[in-house]
C-alpha angles and dihedrals in degrees: 000000000000116000114259106237098169109149091223094056111108118224117246115268113258086228094055112128094006094113133244142238131323094027090042114053114174091196093068091083091051100053101101136019097247092053093047088052092050094054098038109130096204135029133196120220135178087247088067093060133091117188117219110212136186119219124195138187123256138043097284099117100205138012121182119231107225097210094047109056111216095011122112141185108241134204116237091257093049091047092052089054092046092048090053090053091047091052090052088055090056099256104149101202147009128216111222126217120176124216098218117206113245092242090060094054124096141169091261097041092228091159087074089073098047109117088215100046121127095267095050094045088051092049091053092048093049095048091047098046104027106026092159094070122075119237121214118185129196117240109207136100102235096100089052105042127088090220095052097234126133092235144030116297118219120176091337094312131104105234116217110202097040089050091053091059090058092044090054091055090046092052092047091052091051092048091051089052090056105260115166099207130020114207116199106204098167099096095221113155114254098008096121093060094045093048092047092051092048094048092050093046090053093051097258096122091138095056106104126222120226106189121206084216099162104036114156130209091248135171088216091084095074100105090046089057088050089054093052095038092237099117094082091044091054090050113170093344125105139198100237094119091068109016118072128271110249088225093067129084106153089053089060090059090052090051090051093047092052093049092049089052090051094053110273113162096195135016129223131208113199131217104027124207097036088052104044089126089061093049088055095044094047093049093046094045100047109015086218126142099280122199128189130199121219090206130213096267092051091049093045093052092053096040092046091052090048090051090055093048093247096119136029108248100214096044098043095050093043091050094049093048093047088054088062091051091048090052090055106265116156094195135015128210107211137157086219092064097110096045090045093049090051091052092047091050091049089054 
C-alpha cells in the first residue's frame, strides 16, 4: 500500500504498544541497587574526568582559594605529587592554569610566550615526573595581562588578529615544553587554524587541539578569576565582545563548525550545567569528542552548600556530573575530579 504522507496525519506515539499500568510498572526496575545498576543508561568513571589545577610560584606548597572551598593553589612540587595521586585514581589528564605574579604581567602579556614561564616549567616537571597523566594547558592571555583580558587591548578594544600572533607563540612554547593538548580559550576568530598550522610546521603534529568553541560570557567564572588574581585587573570591564552571548545557541554550532574546519580535535562547552542543551546539540550535530567544563562558579555553589550542610557532597556532585554524561559529554573538567574518583574507586 502507498505510504500515507498526509500532512494532517499524526505520527504514532513512541509509547504505542508498550503496555500500561497495572501490567507495566516502571518502578519494578528501581526496586533494588543491583537492578538499578543493570538498567542504568549512563555511567560515570574516573576516565571521564579532567582535573583543573592552579599552579603558583614559590615554595609554599598549598594556598586555599577562599571562593572555591576545597580548592588550592599548588607549588610545582606539590602539583607533581598531586598529579601522581590523581593518575593512580584513574584520572587521565589535568588542565593547567598558572597564577602569574603581578610583576610578570604586562599590557601585551608577553610572559605567556616565555619558554621558562611558570606554565612551561610546570609542564616539563609533570611530563618528567608523572608521564602517565595527560597535560592540557590553556592558551589565552588573561593570566598574563595587567588588564585581565584574553587578548591584546588597543584603544579600549580587544584586537583579534594581533592577539592570534601572540597565542600562536604561546602555544608553540607550550608544545616545546611537552604539553599534550593545547586549549585555546580566548575566543578569537581564526585562532584554531593558525595554531594548528604553526604546530604542524614546527613538528608538533601530535599535539592535540582542544577548542573552547562554545565559551559563553558568563558570570559563573568569578571564583576562577579570584584564583588567578585577574578579577581586580579586569575591574568593571567584561568579555562580551569576544565570548558568546548566553542567549544564543545556534551561534555555538557555527563556532564549533568553524573550529572543526580549522583543525580542532575536541570541542569544549563552557560553562556546564546552565548549557546542557548545548552539550547535547554539539554532540548530536558533530559526533566529535565533546568536553564540558563545570566551572568555578558552578563548583563553588555546590561546595558552598555542602559546607553549610544544605546538600550532600557525594550525591550532589555525582548527580551533576552524570547530567553531563547524559547530555553527551565525553569528558568533564571539574574541580571535584579527585574526590569523585576516590568515591568511584571506593564503590
